[in-house]
CHARMM internal coordinates of N, CA and C (Angstrom, degrees):
IC EDIT
DIST 1 N 1 CA 1.4615
DIST 1 CA 1 C 1.5451
ANGL 1 N 1 CA 1 C 110.18
DIST 1 C 2 N 1.2560
ANGL 1 CA 1 C 2 N 115.12
DIHE 1 N 1 CA 1 C 2 N 135.13
DIST 2 N 2 CA 1.4559
ANGL 1 C 2 N 2 CA 118.19
DIHE 1 CA 1 C 2 N 2 CA 178.36
DIST 2 CA 2 C 1.5305
ANGL 2 N 2 CA 2 C 113.63
DIHE 1 C 2 N 2 CA 2 C -76.17
DIST 2 C 3 N 1.2865
ANGL 2 CA 2 C 3 N 111.14
DIHE 2 N 2 CA 2 C 3 N 162.29
DIST 3 N 3 CA 1.6054
ANGL 2 C 3 N 3 CA 113.13
DIHE 2 CA 2 C 3 N 3 CA 175.30
DIST 3 CA 3 C 1.4254
ANGL 3 N 3 CA 3 C 113.86
DIHE 2 C 3 N 3 CA 3 C -61.10
DIST 3 C 4 N 1.3528
ANGL 3 CA 3 C 4 N 118.91
DIHE 3 N 3 CA 3 C 4 N -34.33
DIST 4 N 4 CA 1.5205
ANGL 3 C 4 N 4 CA 116.27
DIHE 3 CA 3 C 4 N 4 CA 177.43
DIST 4 CA 4 C 1.4731
ANGL 4 N 4 CA 4 C 113.21
DIHE 3 C 4 N 4 CA 4 C -67.87
DIST 4 C 5 N 1.3287
ANGL 4 CA 4 C 5 N 115.72
DIHE 4 N 4 CA 4 C 5 N -36.96
DIST 5 N 5 CA 1.5172
ANGL 4 C 5 N 5 CA 118.33
DIHE 4 CA 4 C 5 N 5 CA 178.40
DIST 5 CA 5 C 1.5467
ANGL 5 N 5 CA 5 C 110.00
DIHE 4 C 5 N 5 CA 5 C -69.24
DIST 5 C 6 N 1.3460
ANGL 5 CA 5 C 6 N 120.93
DIHE 5 N 5 CA 5 C 6 N -32.67
DIST 6 N 6 CA 1.5006
ANGL 5 C 6 N 6 CA 120.42
DIHE 5 CA 5 C 6 N 6 CA 172.06
DIST 6 CA 6 C 1.4603
ANGL 6 N 6 CA 6 C 112.05
DIHE 5 C 6 N 6 CA 6 C -65.84
DIST 6 C 7 N 1.3249
ANGL 6 CA 6 C 7 N 117.94
DIHE 6 N 6 CA 6 C 7 N -42.19
DIST 7 N 7 CA 1.3751
ANGL 6 C 7 N 7 CA 120.10
DIHE 6 CA 6 C 7 N 7 CA 179.26
DIST 7 CA 7 C 1.5229
ANGL 7 N 7 CA 7 C 112.27
DIHE 6 C 7 N 7 CA 7 C -62.93
DIST 7 C 8 N 1.2970
ANGL 7 CA 7 C 8 N 115.88
DIHE 7 N 7 CA 7 C 8 N -41.92
DIST 8 N 8 CA 1.5626
ANGL 7 C 8 N 8 CA 120.27
DIHE 7 CA 7 C 8 N 8 CA 178.21
DIST 8 CA 8 C 1.5125
ANGL 8 N 8 CA 8 C 107.06
DIHE 7 C 8 N 8 CA 8 C -61.49
DIST 8 C 9 N 1.2694
ANGL 8 CA 8 C 9 N 115.83
DIHE 8 N 8 CA 8 C 9 N -47.17
DIST 9 N 9 CA 1.4878
ANGL 8 C 9 N 9 CA 118.63
DIHE 8 CA 8 C 9 N 9 CA 178.35
DIST 9 CA 9 C 1.5282
ANGL 9 N 9 CA 9 C 114.31
DIHE 8 C 9 N 9 CA 9 C -55.89
DIST 9 C 10 N 1.2935
ANGL 9 CA 9 C 10 N 114.58
DIHE 9 N 9 CA 9 C 10 N -47.05
DIST 10 N 10 CA 1.4887
ANGL 9 C 10 N 10 CA 124.51
DIHE 9 CA 9 C 10 N 10 CA -179.38
DIST 10 CA 10 C 1.5483
ANGL 10 N 10 CA 10 C 107.73
DIHE 9 C 10 N 10 CA 10 C -63.06
DIST 10 C 11 N 1.2489
ANGL 10 CA 10 C 11 N 118.58
DIHE 10 N 10 CA 10 C 11 N -43.09
DIST 11 N 11 CA 1.4577
ANGL 10 C 11 N 11 CA 122.46
DIHE 10 CA 10 C 11 N 11 CA 179.46
DIST 11 CA 11 C 1.5436
ANGL 11 N 11 CA 11 C 111.43
DIHE 10 C 11 N 11 CA 11 C -65.40
DIST 11 C 12 N 1.3464
ANGL 11 CA 11 C 12 N 113.51
DIHE 11 N 11 CA 11 C 12 N -47.39
DIST 12 N 12 CA 1.4778
ANGL 11 C 12 N 12 CA 119.71
DIHE 11 CA 11 C 12 N 12 CA 179.20
DIST 12 CA 12 C 1.5142
ANGL 12 N 12 CA 12 C 108.84
DIHE 11 C 12 N 12 CA 12 C -58.87
DIST 12 C 13 N 1.2635
ANGL 12 CA 12 C 13 N 118.00
DIHE 12 N 12 CA 12 C 13 N -44.31
DIST 13 N 13 CA 1.5156
ANGL 12 C 13 N 13 CA 122.06
DIHE 12 CA 12 C 13 N 13 CA -178.51
DIST 13 CA 13 C 1.5066
ANGL 13 N 13 CA 13 C 109.52
DIHE 12 C 13 N 13 CA 13 C -68.51
DIST 13 C 14 N 1.2905
ANGL 13 CA 13 C 14 N 118.90
DIHE 13 N 13 CA 13 C 14 N -36.18
DIST 14 N 14 CA 1.4483
ANGL 13 C 14 N 14 CA 122.64
DIHE 13 CA 13 C 14 N 14 CA 178.09
DIST 14 CA 14 C 1.5990
ANGL 14 N 14 CA 14 C 109.64
DIHE 13 C 14 N 14 CA 14 C -63.37
DIST 14 C 15 N 1.3075
ANGL 14 CA 14 C 15 N 113.53
DIHE 14 N 14 CA 14 C 15 N -46.40
DIST 15 N 15 CA 1.4952
ANGL 14 C 15 N 15 CA 119.09
DIHE 14 CA 14 C 15 N 15 CA -176.94
DIST 15 CA 15 C 1.5488
ANGL 15 N 15 CA 15 C 105.45
DIHE 14 C 15 N 15 CA 15 C -62.03
DIST 15 C 16 N 1.3257
ANGL 15 CA 15 C 16 N 118.99
DIHE 15 N 15 CA 15 C 16 N -48.35
DIST 16 N 16 CA 1.4740
ANGL 15 C 16 N 16 CA 124.31
DIHE 15 CA 15 C 16 N 16 CA 179.27
DIST 16 CA 16 C 1.4709
ANGL 16 N 16 CA 16 C 109.62
DIHE 15 C 16 N 16 CA 16 C -56.72
DIST 16 C 17 N 1.3448
ANGL 16 CA 16 C 17 N 123.09
DIHE 16 N 16 CA 16 C 17 N -40.27
DIST 17 N 17 CA 1.4684
ANGL 16 C 17 N 17 CA 123.38
DIHE 16 CA 16 C 17 N 17 CA -178.63
DIST 17 CA 17 C 1.5284
ANGL 17 N 17 CA 17 C 110.70
DIHE 16 C 17 N 17 CA 17 C -70.33
DIST 17 C 18 N 1.3285
ANGL 17 CA 17 C 18 N 112.06
DIHE 17 N 17 CA 17 C 18 N -42.01
DIST 18 N 18 CA 1.4701
ANGL 17 C 18 N 18 CA 115.63
DIHE 17 CA 17 C 18 N 18 CA 173.19
DIST 18 CA 18 C 1.5956
ANGL 18 N 18 CA 18 C 113.41
DIHE 17 C 18 N 18 CA 18 C -56.70
DIST 18 C 19 N 1.2656
ANGL 18 CA 18 C 19 N 114.74
DIHE 18 N 18 CA 18 C 19 N -47.01
DIST 19 N 19 CA 1.5336
ANGL 18 C 19 N 19 CA 120.93
DIHE 18 CA 18 C 19 N 19 CA 178.44
DIST 19 CA 19 C 1.5054
ANGL 19 N 19 CA 19 C 108.56
DIHE 18 C 19 N 19 CA 19 C -57.13
DIST 19 C 20 N 1.3705
ANGL 19 CA 19 C 20 N 114.13
DIHE 19 N 19 CA 19 C 20 N -45.22
DIST 20 N 20 CA 1.4557
ANGL 19 C 20 N 20 CA 119.61
DIHE 19 CA 19 C 20 N 20 CA -174.56
DIST 20 CA 20 C 1.5052
ANGL 20 N 20 CA 20 C 113.27
DIHE 19 C 20 N 20 CA 20 C -67.72
DIST 20 C 21 N 1.3060
ANGL 20 CA 20 C 21 N 117.21
DIHE 20 N 20 CA 20 C 21 N -12.42
DIST 21 N 21 CA 1.5166
ANGL 20 C 21 N 21 CA 125.73
DIHE 20 CA 20 C 21 N 21 CA -171.12
DIST 21 CA 21 C 1.5694
ANGL 21 N 21 CA 21 C 105.16
DIHE 20 C 21 N 21 CA 21 C -119.37
DIST 21 C 22 N 1.2309
ANGL 21 CA 21 C 22 N 116.43
DIHE 21 N 21 CA 21 C 22 N 31.10
DIST 22 N 22 CA 1.5815
ANGL 21 C 22 N 22 CA 117.05
DIHE 21 CA 21 C 22 N 22 CA 177.15
DIST 22 CA 22 C 1.4830
ANGL 22 N 22 CA 22 C 116.46
DIHE 21 C 22 N 22 CA 22 C 77.33
DIST 22 C 23 N 1.4041
ANGL 22 CA 22 C 23 N 118.28
DIHE 22 N 22 CA 22 C 23 N 3.81
DIST 23 N 23 CA 1.4798
ANGL 22 C 23 N 23 CA 121.14
DIHE 22 CA 22 C 23 N 23 CA 178.50
DIST 23 CA 23 C 1.4779
ANGL 23 N 23 CA 23 C 112.42
DIHE 22 C 23 N 23 CA 23 C 85.44
DIST 23 C 24 N 1.2909
ANGL 23 CA 23 C 24 N 120.81
DIHE 23 N 23 CA 23 C 24 N -1.45
DIST 24 N 24 CA 1.4558
ANGL 23 C 24 N 24 CA 123.22
DIHE 23 CA 23 C 24 N 24 CA 178.57
DIST 24 CA 24 C 1.4524
ANGL 24 N 24 CA 24 C 112.73
DIHE 23 C 24 N 24 CA 24 C -132.34
DIST 24 C 25 N 1.3509
ANGL 24 CA 24 C 25 N 118.53
DIHE 24 N 24 CA 24 C 25 N 129.99
DIST 25 N 25 CA 1.3852
ANGL 24 C 25 N 25 CA 125.19
DIHE 24 CA 24 C 25 N 25 CA 174.46
DIST 25 CA 25 C 1.5809
ANGL 25 N 25 CA 25 C 110.76
DIHE 24 C 25 N 25 CA 25 C -145.31
DIST 25 C 26 N 1.3062
ANGL 25 CA 25 C 26 N 110.58
DIHE 25 N 25 CA 25 C 26 N 149.37
DIST 26 N 26 CA 1.5040
ANGL 25 C 26 N 26 CA 113.53
DIHE 25 CA 25 C 26 N 26 CA 172.76
DIST 26 CA 26 C 1.5290
ANGL 26 N 26 CA 26 C 108.32
DIHE 25 C 26 N 26 CA 26 C -91.64
DIST 26 C 27 N 1.2655
ANGL 26 CA 26 C 27 N 116.27
DIHE 26 N 26 CA 26 C 27 N 172.08
DIST 27 N 27 CA 1.4136
ANGL 26 C 27 N 27 CA 119.29
DIHE 26 CA 26 C 27 N 27 CA -175.89
DIST 27 CA 27 C 1.4821
ANGL 27 N 27 CA 27 C 114.56
DIHE 26 C 27 N 27 CA 27 C -60.16
DIST 27 C 28 N 1.3776
ANGL 27 CA 27 C 28 N 117.36
DIHE 27 N 27 CA 27 C 28 N -45.82
DIST 28 N 28 CA 1.4204
ANGL 27 C 28 N 28 CA 123.35
DIHE 27 CA 27 C 28 N 28 CA -179.35
DIST 28 CA 28 C 1.5537
ANGL 28 N 28 CA 28 C 109.63
DIHE 27 C 28 N 28 CA 28 C -58.94
DIST 28 C 29 N 1.3345
ANGL 28 CA 28 C 29 N 116.67
DIHE 28 N 28 CA 28 C 29 N -46.81
DIST 29 N 29 CA 1.5439
ANGL 28 C 29 N 29 CA 118.77
DIHE 28 CA 28 C 29 N 29 CA 176.74
DIST 29 CA 29 C 1.4986
ANGL 29 N 29 CA 29 C 114.25
DIHE 28 C 29 N 29 CA 29 C -57.18
DIST 29 C 30 N 1.4174
ANGL 29 CA 29 C 30 N 108.00
DIHE 29 N 29 CA 29 C 30 N -44.31
DIST 30 N 30 CA 1.4877
ANGL 29 C 30 N 30 CA 111.45
DIHE 29 CA 29 C 30 N 30 CA -176.99
DIST 30 CA 30 C 1.6236
ANGL 30 N 30 CA 30 C 111.68
DIHE 29 C 30 N 30 CA 30 C -66.10
DIST 30 C 31 N 1.2225
ANGL 30 CA 30 C 31 N 116.58
DIHE 30 N 30 CA 30 C 31 N -40.57
DIST 31 N 31 CA 1.5075
ANGL 30 C 31 N 31 CA 122.27
DIHE 30 CA 30 C 31 N 31 CA 175.37
DIST 31 CA 31 C 1.5603
ANGL 31 N 31 CA 31 C 110.63
DIHE 30 C 31 N 31 CA 31 C -58.78
DIST 31 C 32 N 1.3289
ANGL 31 CA 31 C 32 N 112.67
DIHE 31 N 31 CA 31 C 32 N -47.19
DIST 32 N 32 CA 1.5087
ANGL 31 C 32 N 32 CA 116.29
DIHE 31 CA 31 C 32 N 32 CA -178.56
DIST 32 CA 32 C 1.6090
ANGL 32 N 32 CA 32 C 107.01
DIHE 31 C 32 N 32 CA 32 C -62.12
DIST 32 C 33 N 1.2946
ANGL 32 CA 32 C 33 N 117.51
DIHE 32 N 32 CA 32 C 33 N -31.65
DIST 33 N 33 CA 1.5184
ANGL 32 C 33 N 33 CA 118.06
DIHE 32 CA 32 C 33 N 33 CA -175.84
DIST 33 CA 33 C 1.5805
ANGL 33 N 33 CA 33 C 105.98
DIHE 32 C 33 N 33 CA 33 C -84.24
DIST 33 C 34 N 1.2556
ANGL 33 CA 33 C 34 N 121.64
DIHE 33 N 33 CA 33 C 34 N -0.21
DIST 34 N 34 CA 1.4942
ANGL 33 C 34 N 34 CA 123.72
DIHE 33 CA 33 C 34 N 34 CA 172.48
DIST 34 CA 34 C 1.5062
ANGL 34 N 34 CA 34 C 112.26
DIHE 33 C 34 N 34 CA 34 C 99.11
DIST 34 C 35 N 1.2531
ANGL 34 CA 34 C 35 N 118.43
DIHE 34 N 34 CA 34 C 35 N 13.49
DIST 35 N 35 CA 1.5561
ANGL 34 C 35 N 35 CA 123.00
DIHE 34 CA 34 C 35 N 35 CA 178.69
DIST 35 CA 35 C 1.5569
ANGL 35 N 35 CA 35 C 105.77
DIHE 34 C 35 N 35 CA 35 C -89.19
DIST 35 C 36 N 1.3019
ANGL 35 CA 35 C 36 N 117.52
DIHE 35 N 35 CA 35 C 36 N 116.23
DIST 36 N 36 CA 1.4600
ANGL 35 C 36 N 36 CA 123.42
DIHE 35 CA 35 C 36 N 36 CA 179.44
DIST 36 CA 36 C 1.5934
ANGL 36 N 36 CA 36 C 105.82
DIHE 35 C 36 N 36 CA 36 C -71.34
DIST 36 C 37 N 1.3696
ANGL 36 CA 36 C 37 N 111.57
DIHE 36 N 36 CA 36 C 37 N 150.12
DIST 37 N 37 CA 1.4126
ANGL 36 C 37 N 37 CA 120.23
DIHE 36 CA 36 C 37 N 37 CA -175.38
DIST 37 CA 37 C 1.6218
ANGL 37 N 37 CA 37 C 106.90
DIHE 36 C 37 N 37 CA 37 C -63.78
DIST 37 C 38 N 1.3019
ANGL 37 CA 37 C 38 N 118.27
DIHE 37 N 37 CA 37 C 38 N -33.36
DIST 38 N 38 CA 1.4423
ANGL 37 C 38 N 38 CA 119.53
DIHE 37 CA 37 C 38 N 38 CA 178.86
DIST 38 CA 38 C 1.5238
ANGL 38 N 38 CA 38 C 110.82
DIHE 37 C 38 N 38 CA 38 C -63.42
DIST 38 C 39 N 1.2884
ANGL 38 CA 38 C 39 N 117.59
DIHE 38 N 38 CA 38 C 39 N -36.58
DIST 39 N 39 CA 1.4893
ANGL 38 C 39 N 39 CA 122.88
DIHE 38 CA 38 C 39 N 39 CA 177.52
DIST 39 CA 39 C 1.5656
ANGL 39 N 39 CA 39 C 105.88
DIHE 38 C 39 N 39 CA 39 C -67.02
DIST 39 C 40 N 1.2883
ANGL 39 CA 39 C 40 N 123.34
DIHE 39 N 39 CA 39 C 40 N -44.16
DIST 40 N 40 CA 1.4495
ANGL 39 C 40 N 40 CA 121.90
DIHE 39 CA 39 C 40 N 40 CA 176.14
DIST 40 CA 40 C 1.5047
ANGL 40 N 40 CA 40 C 110.68
DIHE 39 C 40 N 40 CA 40 C -54.87
DIST 40 C 41 N 1.3383
ANGL 40 CA 40 C 41 N 115.56
DIHE 40 N 40 CA 40 C 41 N -50.98
DIST 41 N 41 CA 1.4788
ANGL 40 C 41 N 41 CA 117.80
DIHE 40 CA 40 C 41 N 41 CA -176.80
DIST 41 CA 41 C 1.5006
ANGL 41 N 41 CA 41 C 109.76
DIHE 40 C 41 N 41 CA 41 C -65.07
DIST 41 C 42 N 1.2921
ANGL 41 CA 41 C 42 N 122.53
DIHE 41 N 41 CA 41 C 42 N -35.41
DIST 42 N 42 CA 1.5309
ANGL 41 C 42 N 42 CA 121.97
DIHE 41 CA 41 C 42 N 42 CA 178.56
DIST 42 CA 42 C 1.4621
ANGL 42 N 42 CA 42 C 109.19
DIHE 41 C 42 N 42 CA 42 C -66.29
DIST 42 C 43 N 1.3549
ANGL 42 CA 42 C 43 N 117.82
DIHE 42 N 42 CA 42 C 43 N -40.40
DIST 43 N 43 CA 1.4442
ANGL 42 C 43 N 43 CA 119.57
DIHE 42 CA 42 C 43 N 43 CA -176.95
DIST 43 CA 43 C 1.5902
ANGL 43 N 43 CA 43 C 107.78
DIHE 42 C 43 N 43 CA 43 C -67.67
DIST 43 C 44 N 1.2671
ANGL 43 CA 43 C 44 N 114.02
DIHE 43 N 43 CA 43 C 44 N -39.00
DIST 44 N 44 CA 1.4688
ANGL 43 C 44 N 44 CA 116.75
DIHE 43 CA 43 C 44 N 44 CA 175.89
DIST 44 CA 44 C 1.4669
ANGL 44 N 44 CA 44 C 115.59
DIHE 43 C 44 N 44 CA 44 C -63.95
DIST 44 C 45 N 1.3363
ANGL 44 CA 44 C 45 N 114.60
DIHE 44 N 44 CA 44 C 45 N -46.03
DIST 45 N 45 CA 1.4840
ANGL 44 C 45 N 45 CA 120.20
DIHE 44 CA 44 C 45 N 45 CA 175.95
DIST 45 CA 45 C 1.4675
ANGL 45 N 45 CA 45 C 115.28
DIHE 44 C 45 N 45 CA 45 C -62.95
DIST 45 C 46 N 1.3383
ANGL 45 CA 45 C 46 N 120.09
DIHE 45 N 45 CA 45 C 46 N -26.62
DIST 46 N 46 CA 1.4417
ANGL 45 C 46 N 46 CA 128.57
DIHE 45 CA 45 C 46 N 46 CA 176.54
DIST 46 CA 46 C 1.5214
ANGL 46 N 46 CA 46 C 111.13
DIHE 45 C 46 N 46 CA 46 C -88.27
DIST 46 C 47 N 1.2437
ANGL 46 CA 46 C 47 N 119.54
DIHE 46 N 46 CA 46 C 47 N -0.37
DIST 47 N 47 CA 1.4847
ANGL 46 C 47 N 47 CA 125.86
DIHE 46 CA 46 C 47 N 47 CA 171.89
DIST 47 CA 47 C 1.5873
ANGL 47 N 47 CA 47 C 108.08
DIHE 46 C 47 N 47 CA 47 C 71.99
DIST 47 C 48 N 1.3561
ANGL 47 CA 47 C 48 N 115.16
DIHE 47 N 47 CA 47 C 48 N 25.81
DIST 48 N 48 CA 1.5119
ANGL 47 C 48 N 48 CA 120.16
DIHE 47 CA 47 C 48 N 48 CA 174.71
DIST 48 CA 48 C 1.5024
ANGL 48 N 48 CA 48 C 110.35
DIHE 47 C 48 N 48 CA 48 C -89.37
DIST 48 C 49 N 1.4255
ANGL 48 CA 48 C 49 N 116.36
DIHE 48 N 48 CA 48 C 49 N -26.68
DIST 49 N 49 CA 1.4116
ANGL 48 C 49 N 49 CA 121.85
DIHE 48 CA 48 C 49 N 49 CA 176.38
DIST 49 CA 49 C 1.5041
ANGL 49 N 49 CA 49 C 107.29
DIHE 48 C 49 N 49 CA 49 C -117.89
DIST 49 C 50 N 1.3194
ANGL 49 CA 49 C 50 N 116.90
DIHE 49 N 49 CA 49 C 50 N 145.56
DIST 50 N 50 CA 1.4416
ANGL 49 C 50 N 50 CA 124.60
DIHE 49 CA 49 C 50 N 50 CA 173.88
DIST 50 CA 50 C 1.5439
ANGL 50 N 50 CA 50 C 109.38
DIHE 49 C 50 N 50 CA 50 C -112.38
DIST 50 C 51 N 1.3823
ANGL 50 CA 50 C 51 N 114.72
DIHE 50 N 50 CA 50 C 51 N 134.02
DIST 51 N 51 CA 1.4442
ANGL 50 C 51 N 51 CA 119.02
DIHE 50 CA 50 C 51 N 51 CA -179.03
DIST 51 CA 51 C 1.5164
ANGL 51 N 51 CA 51 C 107.43
DIHE 50 C 51 N 51 CA 51 C -86.98
DIST 51 C 52 N 1.3094
ANGL 51 CA 51 C 52 N 114.77
DIHE 51 N 51 CA 51 C 52 N 119.04
DIST 52 N 52 CA 1.5637
ANGL 51 C 52 N 52 CA 119.26
DIHE 51 CA 51 C 52 N 52 CA 175.91
DIST 52 CA 52 C 1.4362
ANGL 52 N 52 CA 52 C 110.70
DIHE 51 C 52 N 52 CA 52 C -84.24
DIST 52 C 53 N 1.2941
ANGL 52 CA 52 C 53 N 118.69
DIHE 52 N 52 CA 52 C 53 N -38.47
DIST 53 N 53 CA 1.4514
ANGL 52 C 53 N 53 CA 125.35
DIHE 52 CA 52 C 53 N 53 CA -172.41
DIST 53 CA 53 C 1.4584
ANGL 53 N 53 CA 53 C 104.05
DIHE 52 C 53 N 53 CA 53 C -163.28
DIST 53 C 54 N 1.3783
ANGL 53 CA 53 C 54 N 118.14
DIHE 53 N 53 CA 53 C 54 N 165.36
DIST 54 N 54 CA 1.4415
ANGL 53 C 54 N 54 CA 122.83
DIHE 53 CA 53 C 54 N 54 CA 178.80
DIST 54 CA 54 C 1.4812
ANGL 54 N 54 CA 54 C 111.60
DIHE 53 C 54 N 54 CA 54 C -51.76
DIST 54 C 55 N 1.3145
ANGL 54 CA 54 C 55 N 120.71
DIHE 54 N 54 CA 54 C 55 N 114.42
DIST 55 N 55 CA 1.3966
ANGL 54 C 55 N 55 CA 123.01
DIHE 54 CA 54 C 55 N 55 CA 174.12
DIST 55 CA 55 C 1.5524
ANGL 55 N 55 CA 55 C 110.62
DIHE 54 C 55 N 55 CA 55 C 85.65
DIST 55 C 56 N 1.3389
ANGL 55 CA 55 C 56 N 122.70
DIHE 55 N 55 CA 55 C 56 N 11.59
DIST 56 N 56 CA 1.3875
ANGL 55 C 56 N 56 CA 125.18
DIHE 55 CA 55 C 56 N 56 CA -179.76
DIST 56 CA 56 C 1.5141
ANGL 56 N 56 CA 56 C 113.40
DIHE 55 C 56 N 56 CA 56 C -128.63
DIST 56 C 57 N 1.2237
ANGL 56 CA 56 C 57 N 119.99
DIHE 56 N 56 CA 56 C 57 N 119.61
DIST 57 N 57 CA 1.5402
ANGL 56 C 57 N 57 CA 124.18
DIHE 56 CA 56 C 57 N 57 CA -172.13
DIST 57 CA 57 C 1.4566
ANGL 57 N 57 CA 57 C 111.70
DIHE 56 C 57 N 57 CA 57 C -126.27
DIST 57 C 58 N 1.3478
ANGL 57 CA 57 C 58 N 116.87
DIHE 57 N 57 CA 57 C 58 N 151.78
DIST 58 N 58 CA 1.4380
ANGL 57 C 58 N 58 CA 122.75
DIHE 57 CA 57 C 58 N 58 CA 176.16
DIST 58 CA 58 C 1.5247
ANGL 58 N 58 CA 58 C 105.26
DIHE 57 C 58 N 58 CA 58 C -140.37
DIST 58 C 59 N 1.3886
ANGL 58 CA 58 C 59 N 112.15
DIHE 58 N 58 CA 58 C 59 N 156.61
DIST 59 N 59 CA 1.5082
ANGL 58 C 59 N 59 CA 116.72
DIHE 58 CA 58 C 59 N 59 CA 179.45
DIST 59 CA 59 C 1.4614
ANGL 59 N 59 CA 59 C 105.70
DIHE 58 C 59 N 59 CA 59 C -66.96
DIST 59 C 60 N 1.2314
ANGL 59 CA 59 C 60 N 120.58
DIHE 59 N 59 CA 59 C 60 N 137.97
DIST 60 N 60 CA 1.5033
ANGL 59 C 60 N 60 CA 127.82
DIHE 59 CA 59 C 60 N 60 CA 178.25
DIST 60 CA 60 C 1.4823
ANGL 60 N 60 CA 60 C 113.96
DIHE 59 C 60 N 60 CA 60 C -63.96
DIST 60 C 61 N 1.3997
ANGL 60 CA 60 C 61 N 116.68
DIHE 60 N 60 CA 60 C 61 N -34.61
DIST 61 N 61 CA 1.5088
ANGL 60 C 61 N 61 CA 119.43
DIHE 60 CA 60 C 61 N 61 CA -178.45
DIST 61 CA 61 C 1.4932
ANGL 61 N 61 CA 61 C 109.75
DIHE 60 C 61 N 61 CA 61 C -94.87
DIST 61 C 62 N 1.3720
ANGL 61 CA 61 C 62 N 122.37
DIHE 61 N 61 CA 61 C 62 N 16.43
DIST 62 N 62 CA 1.4003
ANGL 61 C 62 N 62 CA 123.54
DIHE 61 CA 61 C 62 N 62 CA 175.60
DIST 62 CA 62 C 1.5419
ANGL 62 N 62 CA 62 C 108.68
DIHE 61 C 62 N 62 CA 62 C -74.91
DIST 62 C 63 N 1.3588
ANGL 62 CA 62 C 63 N 115.99
DIHE 62 N 62 CA 62 C 63 N 162.58
DIST 63 N 63 CA 1.4260
ANGL 62 C 63 N 63 CA 121.60
DIHE 62 CA 62 C 63 N 63 CA 175.54
DIST 63 CA 63 C 1.4534
ANGL 63 N 63 CA 63 C 110.66
DIHE 62 C 63 N 63 CA 63 C -59.16
DIST 63 C 64 N 1.3736
ANGL 63 CA 63 C 64 N 118.29
DIHE 63 N 63 CA 63 C 64 N 133.14
DIST 64 N 64 CA 1.4840
ANGL 63 C 64 N 64 CA 119.37
DIHE 63 CA 63 C 64 N 64 CA -177.40
DIST 64 CA 64 C 1.4895
ANGL 64 N 64 CA 64 C 113.33
DIHE 63 C 64 N 64 CA 64 C -56.82
DIST 64 C 65 N 1.2893
ANGL 64 CA 64 C 65 N 116.28
DIHE 64 N 64 CA 64 C 65 N 145.35
DIST 65 N 65 CA 1.4931
ANGL 64 C 65 N 65 CA 118.57
DIHE 64 CA 64 C 65 N 65 CA -178.83
DIST 65 CA 65 C 1.6065
ANGL 65 N 65 CA 65 C 108.78
DIHE 64 C 65 N 65 CA 65 C -87.27
DIST 65 C 66 N 1.3570
ANGL 65 CA 65 C 66 N 112.89
DIHE 65 N 65 CA 65 C 66 N 135.92
DIST 66 N 66 CA 1.4514
ANGL 65 C 66 N 66 CA 119.83
DIHE 65 CA 65 C 66 N 66 CA 179.50
DIST 66 CA 66 C 1.5348
ANGL 66 N 66 CA 66 C 109.13
DIHE 65 C 66 N 66 CA 66 C -61.25
DIST 66 C 67 N 1.2990
ANGL 66 CA 66 C 67 N 119.04
DIHE 66 N 66 CA 66 C 67 N -47.13
DIST 67 N 67 CA 1.4692
ANGL 66 C 67 N 67 CA 124.93
DIHE 66 CA 66 C 67 N 67 CA -176.71
DIST 67 CA 67 C 1.5064
ANGL 67 N 67 CA 67 C 109.94
DIHE 66 C 67 N 67 CA 67 C -141.25
DIST 67 C 68 N 1.2637
ANGL 67 CA 67 C 68 N 117.81
DIHE 67 N 67 CA 67 C 68 N 88.99
DIST 68 N 68 CA 1.5075
ANGL 67 C 68 N 68 CA 124.51
DIHE 67 CA 67 C 68 N 68 CA -176.87
DIST 68 CA 68 C 1.4963
ANGL 68 N 68 CA 68 C 111.32
DIHE 67 C 68 N 68 CA 68 C -58.17
DIST 68 C 69 N 1.3280
ANGL 68 CA 68 C 69 N 117.09
DIHE 68 N 68 CA 68 C 69 N -33.91
DIST 69 N 69 CA 1.4476
ANGL 68 C 69 N 69 CA 118.51
DIHE 68 CA 68 C 69 N 69 CA 179.54
DIST 69 CA 69 C 1.5493
ANGL 69 N 69 CA 69 C 115.50
DIHE 68 C 69 N 69 CA 69 C -57.40
DIST 69 C 70 N 1.4212
ANGL 69 CA 69 C 70 N 112.63
DIHE 69 N 69 CA 69 C 70 N -38.09
DIST 70 N 70 CA 1.4752
ANGL 69 C 70 N 70 CA 113.41
DIHE 69 CA 69 C 70 N 70 CA 178.28
DIST 70 CA 70 C 1.4405
ANGL 70 N 70 CA 70 C 114.32
DIHE 69 C 70 N 70 CA 70 C -69.52
DIST 70 C 71 N 1.3618
ANGL 70 CA 70 C 71 N 117.33
DIHE 70 N 70 CA 70 C 71 N -31.65
DIST 71 N 71 CA 1.4332
ANGL 70 C 71 N 71 CA 123.22
DIHE 70 CA 70 C 71 N 71 CA 179.98
DIST 71 CA 71 C 1.5393
ANGL 71 N 71 CA 71 C 106.51
DIHE 70 C 71 N 71 CA 71 C -70.33
DIST 71 C 72 N 1.2655
ANGL 71 CA 71 C 72 N 115.50
DIHE 71 N 71 CA 71 C 72 N -42.70
DIST 72 N 72 CA 1.5296
ANGL 71 C 72 N 72 CA 116.51
DIHE 71 CA 71 C 72 N 72 CA -175.96
DIST 72 CA 72 C 1.5412
ANGL 72 N 72 CA 72 C 107.87
DIHE 71 C 72 N 72 CA 72 C -66.97
DIST 72 C 73 N 1.3093
ANGL 72 CA 72 C 73 N 120.21
DIHE 72 N 72 CA 72 C 73 N -40.90
DIST 73 N 73 CA 1.4646
ANGL 72 C 73 N 73 CA 123.88
DIHE 72 CA 72 C 73 N 73 CA -178.77
DIST 73 CA 73 C 1.5050
ANGL 73 N 73 CA 73 C 108.92
DIHE 72 C 73 N 73 CA 73 C -64.78
DIST 73 C 74 N 1.3298
ANGL 73 CA 73 C 74 N 115.42
DIHE 73 N 73 CA 73 C 74 N -45.38
DIST 74 N 74 CA 1.4940
ANGL 73 C 74 N 74 CA 118.01
DIHE 73 CA 73 C 74 N 74 CA -176.35
DIST 74 CA 74 C 1.5901
ANGL 74 N 74 CA 74 C 113.08
DIHE 73 C 74 N 74 CA 74 C -71.47
DIST 74 C 75 N 1.3070
ANGL 74 CA 74 C 75 N 117.62
DIHE 74 N 74 CA 74 C 75 N -25.52
DIST 75 N 75 CA 1.4466
ANGL 74 C 75 N 75 CA 116.89
DIHE 74 CA 74 C 75 N 75 CA 178.15
DIST 75 CA 75 C 1.5288
ANGL 75 N 75 CA 75 C 109.84
DIHE 74 C 75 N 75 CA 75 C -91.51
END
COOR INIT
IC SEED 1 N 1 CA 1 C
IC BUILD
């Protein structure tokens, strides 16, 4: 398997894990689920993840949040 194929698999898996967890994860949760920090940054750089706050990410194509401040504080 090529490095590009491994990366695609890792990003697809990460997107699935985000979706399974309501579309929002913090860095610690993501790492505990097996998402490497490089994968998080790659998804962010490819605009598949949106940074809500330092260490808090959500799927870019998720339903818009009504009040993102409440989500940020609660997580």
